[in-house]
N, C-alpha and C positions, 0 to 999 in steps of 0.2 A: 690326671696330670701326666702320667707316664706316656700315654698315647700322644698327647700334645707335644711333649718333649721329643719323642721319636720323630714326629712330623717336622717340627721346626728345625731340628739339628741333623736329622738323617734323611728326611724325605725330599729335600731340595738341594740344589747345587750350592746354594749359599750357606748351608748349614755349618761348615767348618769356620767361616768367618763370624757367624753369629755366636758360635761356641767360644771363639777367641774373645769376643766382646764381653760375653757373660763372665768368663774367667777373669778378665781384667777388672770388670766392675765389682767382682766379689771383694777385691781388696780396698777399693776406694772409688768415689764418683769421678767421672770425667765428662767433659763436653765433647761434642762431635769432632771438633778440630783436634783436640788432644788425642782422641781415639784414632783418628786418621793418621796422625803422626806416629803414635805408638805402634800401630799395626802395619804401618807402611802401606796404607790403602788410600784410594781416592776418597775425598770428602763425600761426594755424592753416593758412593758405594756404602760408606758408613751410615749415612742418613737413611738409605734404603733399609739396611739391616736393623737400624734402631727403630724404624717405623714398624717393621714386622714384629720385633720383640715387644714393642709397646702395645701393639694391637692384640698380642697374645698374652698380655699381662705378665710378662717376664721381667720387664724393666719399667721404671717410672721416672719422671723427671720433675725438676723444679724450674721455674721461670719459663713456662710454656711459650714457645715461639719467640723467644728473645735470644739475642746474641749471648753466648756463654751458657745456654741452658745445660744444666748438669743432669746426668743420667745415673741412676742407682738400680740395683736389683730390687724387684718388687718384694713385698713380704712373702707372697706366694712362692716366688722363686727361691728366696732364702730358705723357706721351710722345706722345699723340695730339692735343694741343691744336691743332696746325696743321690737322688734319682738321676739328675743330670750327669753327675760324675760317673755313675755306674754305666749309663748309656754311652757316654763319651769313651769310656774305656773299651766297651764292646766294639765301637766303631774304629778304633785305632788299630 
């Protein structure tokens, strides 16, 4: 998991935005529109990052492909959140 976290958050230009999404979803679920507003990002940018996070099993969602689809941290990400925090601290 550590290598995957490094790649998703440090290995690409979008890593910081993906990290911000993960940190926000740690507290509660949001839909893509809410995340875009909260992060002050373009909706399509948020959707792109959500897709990458979901493909790498870091987040999951309910109401697939429906308006208002809510995103949560996956169980795997919750279990490994300390690894994410440690790596994020190293990157700052």
